[in-house]
N, C-alpha and C positions, 0 to 999 in steps of 0.2 A: 674459323675459329673455332673457342674449347667450348661446347654446351658447356652448362652446371648447372648443379641442382642447387638451393641452402635450404637449411631448416637454421631455425634458433628458439632461441627459454633464457627468457627473466628470471629472478626470483630474490625475495631477502634475506640477507641472515642481520638476527639479529649482534652478531659477531661486530665488534668496529675494523675499521679497513685493513689495518695491518694485519689484523690475529687472525680477518677471513681467508686474505692473501696467503698467510704462514700454514694455515692449512689446509687451503683450498687446493691450491698449484700443487701440493709433491703428493696428493692423496692418488692410491691406486686405483684404477678403473676395475680392479673384479670386486667382485660383491654388488655395487651400482649398475654394470649393463647384463641387466639379466637379457635371455633369449627372446623375443617378439616379433612372429610373421617371421620373415623369409632372418628376419637378426639374428646372428646368431651370438650367445652371450662371449664376454670379454670370461676366461678359466684362469688365466696365469698372467706372469709377466713375466721376459726373461730376459736376460741380456742387458738391464740397464747401463749405461755407464757412465753413474754418478748422480749426486743430488740433482732433482728435479727443477733446477735453480740456474742452468748458465746452457746460453745457444752450443748447436751442438749436441746436447743430449741424445741418447737413441734407448732407445725399447723395445721390443717386439712384443704385440698382446696376441696369446692365444686365444683361439676361438672355440665356443661348443662345436662348430660343424665341422673340424678338424686343421682347418686355414691361419693363417696368421695375416697381419699388419704389420707395420714398424711405422714407431711416431718417430717422429726429431724437434725437440725442442727447436725455434728459430729466436726468437724472439722472447726475452722476458723484460718490463719494464716496473720491477717490484716498486708499490704492493698493487699497480695501475692496471699491467694485463698479462698476459701471455699467450703464444702461441707456437703454435706445432703441427708440421704436415704429414699426411700420413701416404704412407707409398709401401710398393710391394705384399699390395692387397691380392689374397688367395681367394679361389671358388666363386662364389656368385660375384663381391661385388668386382673381383678379378675381374671376372671379363669385363665390369661395365664401366670402371673409372680407369682414372693412370693416376691420380691423385686425390690425394681433399687438404683440406687445410681448416686447426678450428683452431676458436681467438675465444679467450675467457677476458673479459674486465670485469675490474671492480670499484668501486663509486662510491664514496662515501654519501651514506641519503641521513635525513633522521633517525633515530632509534637504532641504526645497525650497519648494511653495505650492499648495495643489489649488485647482482651477479647477471652480469648480462657473455650468454654463451651462442656460439653461431659455428655452425658446420659449412665449409664448400665443398662440394662434392665437381672433380671436373671431369666429363665424359670421355670416352674412348670415343672413336669414331661412330658414330651409327647408334650408338647405346643411348642419346639423348633421349629421348623417349620413354623409355624404359624409366632408368635412373629416377627422369621428374617426377614420375610413377610410383616407385618403390620412395623417395623420398619426400614427396606430401603423403603419401599414405601411410607410411607406416616410421622413416625418421624423423621426420620433424613429430609427430607424436610421440613417441618414445622420450623423443628429448624433453618433449612437456611431462613424461612420467617420472624418468632418470633425473631430471635438476632437484626433485624438492627432497629426494633423502641423499645428496651430500652434501644441500641449506643446514640439513637436518643433522648430518653428520661432522660438519663446523658450526650449528651451536653447539653440540655436546662438546666435543670441544676444547671449544674456545669456556663454555660456563665451568668447566676443572678446571680453569686454571687462575 
């Protein structure tokens, strides 16, 4: 049985559902994911295989620790949900995880859109306790810090149209 460790964050944007999804889904992680504790910053996106709106699209995130990770879009259900899987982790996470899955859900609410973001990491054999500690102490709180910046950018772009 594979050990998992998960984190989540939720927030609300003033943008209507369709617009929130349209802006939020293709956003680059560069600039929104700074270094935090043992977690490296996302510095660059390389090799994106097309618009981030079709299952099978891939991109490589270059990280501040010299490593990288590959994201592959697996589910697109506009304007409600998109899911991508992460593989080929390098450096610290490469020793701890065999992969990960990120899910973004958009729900219309009064005055805007609720965004729910969940990450699940799949531990390599024997790495479960260390992975759970890192996710609990660093990744889950990090998600809570990152999401407001993403929501603010959605609000900013939505107000320009």
